[in-house]
Structures are given as C-alpha cells and as structure tokens.
C-alpha positions in Angstrom: 75.7 78.6 100.6 79.5 79.0 100.7 81.7 78.9 103.5 83.7 82.0 103.0 80.7 84.1 102.7 79.5 83.0 106.0 82.6 84.2 107.2 83.7 88.2 108.6 86.1 89.4 105.8 88.2 90.3 108.5 88.3 86.5 109.8 89.3 85.5 106.2 91.9 88.5 105.8 93.5 86.9 109.2 93.6 83.5 107.6 95.4 84.8 104.6 98.1 86.7 106.3 98.3 83.5 109.2 98.9 80.9 105.9 101.4 83.4 104.0 103.0 83.3 107.2 103.1 79.4 107.9 104.7 78.8 104.2 107.3 81.6 104.6 108.9 79.7 107.8 111.9 78.1 106.7 113.6 77.2 110.2 111.9 76.9 113.8 113.7 75.8 117.0 113.5 76.3 120.6 116.0 79.4 119.9 115.4 81.0 116.8 112.5 81.5 113.7 113.5 82.3 110.4 111.1 83.3 107.8 111.9 84.0 104.5 110.2 87.2 102.4 108.1 87.4 105.3 108.5 90.0 108.6 106.1 88.9 111.3 108.5 90.3 113.7 108.6 93.9 112.2 106.7 95.2 115.2 108.4 94.8 118.2 106.6 92.6 120.5 107.1 90.2 123.7 107.6 86.9 121.3 110.3 89.7 118.9 113.2 90.1 120.6 116.5 90.7 118.7 116.2 90.4 114.7 117.8 89.8 111.6 117.5 91.0 108.2 119.5 89.2 105.8 119.0 90.3 102.0 119.3 88.0 99.2 118.9 91.1 96.8 118.8 94.4 96.6 116.1 95.5 99.8 114.7 98.7 101.6 114.3 98.9 105.6 112.8 101.7 107.2 112.9 102.4 111.4 113.0 105.3 113.0 112.2 107.1 110.0 115.8 105.6 108.7 116.1 104.3 105.6 118.5 100.8 105.1 119.3 100.1 101.7 120.7 96.3 101.8 122.5 94.5 98.9 123.0 91.0 98.8 124.6 89.9 102.1 124.5 92.8 103.9 122.5 92.8 107.5 120.2 94.6 109.0 120.4 94.2 113.3 117.3 95.3 115.4 117.3 95.6 118.8 114.3 93.9 121.4 112.1 96.8 121.5 112.4 98.3 118.2 110.2 98.5 115.2 110.9 98.4 111.8 108.7 98.6 108.5 108.3 95.1 106.2 111.5 95.0 104.0 110.6 95.8 100.2 112.2 94.8 97.0 114.5 91.8 96.8 114.3 88.3 99.0 115.9 88.6 102.5 115.4 86.6 105.7 114.1 87.4 109.1 116.0 85.7 111.9 113.7 86.4 115.3 115.2 85.1 118.4 112.9 83.7 121.0 112.6 85.6 124.5 112.6 82.5 126.6 115.4 79.9 125.0 117.4 77.2 126.3 121.0 77.7 127.4 123.7 78.2 124.5 126.0 75.1 123.7 129.6 76.0 123.0 132.3 73.8 122.6 134.7 73.3 125.5 137.2 75.3 123.5 136.9 78.6 122.2 139.5 79.5 119.2 137.8 82.3 116.9 138.5 81.5 113.2 140.4 83.5 111.1 140.0 85.5 107.7 136.4 86.1 108.8 134.9 90.1 108.9 132.8 91.0 111.8 129.9 93.0 111.1 128.0 93.2 114.4 128.5 92.6 117.6 125.4 92.2 120.4 125.2 91.6 123.6 123.8 87.9 123.1 125.4 87.0 119.4 127.3 88.6 117.1 127.2 88.7 112.7 130.1 88.0 110.7 130.8 87.5 106.8 132.1 84.4 106.4 135.1 84.1 104.1 137.4 81.5 102.6 138.9 81.6 99.0 139.1 78.5 96.5 142.5 76.4 97.8 142.3 78.1 101.1 142.4 76.5 104.8 140.6 77.8 108.0 143.5 76.5 110.7 141.5 74.6 113.4 138.6 77.0 115.0 135.7 76.7 117.1 132.1 78.3 116.6 128.9 77.7 119.4 125.7 77.1 117.7 124.5 79.1 115.3 122.3 80.3 112.3 124.1 80.3 108.6 122.9 82.0 105.5 124.8 80.5 102.0 125.3 83.0 99.7 127.5 80.8 97.1 127.5 77.5 95.8 130.7 76.1 96.5 132.0 72.8 98.7 133.9 72.6 101.9 136.5 69.6 103.3 136.0 69.7 106.8 137.7 68.0 109.7 135.7 67.8 112.6 137.6 67.4 116.5 136.6 63.6 117.1 134.8 62.7 114.3 135.5 61.6 110.5 136.9 63.7 107.7 133.6 65.1 105.6 132.6 66.8 102.2 129.6 69.6 102.3 127.9 71.1 99.1 127.3 74.4 99.9 123.5 75.3 98.3 123.4 79.3 98.1 120.1 80.8 99.5 120.3 78.1 101.8 119.3 78.9 105.5 120.8 76.6 108.4 121.0 76.1 112.9 124.4 74.6 113.3 125.8 72.7 116.3 128.8 73.9 118.3 132.2 72.2 116.8 135.7 72.6 116.7 137.1 71.9 113.0 139.4 72.6 110.7 138.0 73.7 106.7 139.4 73.8 103.3 137.6 75.3 100.0 137.4 72.2 97.9 135.0 74.2 95.4 135.7 76.6 92.8 133.6 79.8 94.2 134.8 81.2 97.2 132.9 80.3 100.9 130.9 83.4 101.6 127.9 83.5 104.1 126.2 85.4 106.4 126.5 83.7 110.1 124.9 84.8 113.2 126.8 82.9 115.9 125.0 83.0 119.9 127.9 84.1 122.5 128.9 81.2 125.1 126.9 81.6 128.2 128.5 83.6 130.8 130.2 81.8 133.8 
C-alpha cells in the first residue's frame, strides 16, 4: 500500500502547507523572519508580533474589513495582535518580527541619513524609502540593525568608518539583514537607488 494512502488527508494537507512555508523563507535570524509570497503570520499569534508587507508588484491585502491596494515599493504595517488576509496579486515579502529578540545593535553615534522618506514610525522600528540618484552622495550617516529590500539594480560605493572602501552591486528584489554602520554612500550605478528599509530603533538607555 502506498504510504500516502495510509495517512490522514488532514496530515497530508498540513505537510504540504508546512513544506510550502519552509521553502518561502528567505531570511531567518533571532530578530526577524522574512517569507516571500507567503504569509504564515497573517493571523495574529504570540509568535507573530509586528509585521510589514512589502509589495514587489500590485498586491492586495485586507485587514479589519478594509482593503489595502499596494504597488511596488509600498508597505502595509500591522501591529501585534492585528490580523490580515494573505496578500493576493503580485509578489511580496512578509517581514515578521520575533517576540523575544536580542537587544538591538546600534552604532555609537546616531546620525540621521538625508534624502530618504519616512513612511511609517512605530514604537520599536521605523520604515523608510531609501533614495539616491545616480552620481549623488549621501553624507556620513548611521544605521542600527535593519531589514533592507532592494527595488532597483544599481551600484554603491561606500566608505564605512574604520574600514576599507567597498563597492556593492545592488540586486533588485533582494532582502538582507544588515549590521549597524556609520558610513558615506555614493550611487555609482546607472539607476537610482531605491529600497525599503525597516530599521530597528536603538535600545532605550
């Protein structure tokens, strides 16, 4: 007898959903879990606190009976205890913060970056759209730990404090969790830098 015929249908469905969610995880660390085109944290639970949907295409999501229509680069932010529907339409990332996470790592000096646009300010993090035109330079500034979703292909030249100069190729639809830094950045690519950054706020002292 085939193994599948001997297993309950509910178990097989659970196995299929679990497998799909596992393959959708693109970033997982003690602070945050990011899924692409899956929303295992759509239903509020003790393991799913603050969450951010970052649209990579035209995406619809509903919460509290209200529909949110997002286009590429827009976000929807959900507080702890708030549920929403699994997004439909285009591709997206679900960024879910973990309830018990280590202390936030921040540089010794906090220097706000210029030329960006804040799109959401929450108690423990803020979200901004990162912008830098080709040939433009962002003067010395700092970041705490953060999730970065890149939207355009370009190239950055960077001068981190106390480290060697480096050049980074930016890949669209990439996602990363970046360490704290103080640096100067120049866009040496052909397209504008455009990304969504979800930055953790420094610990209160």
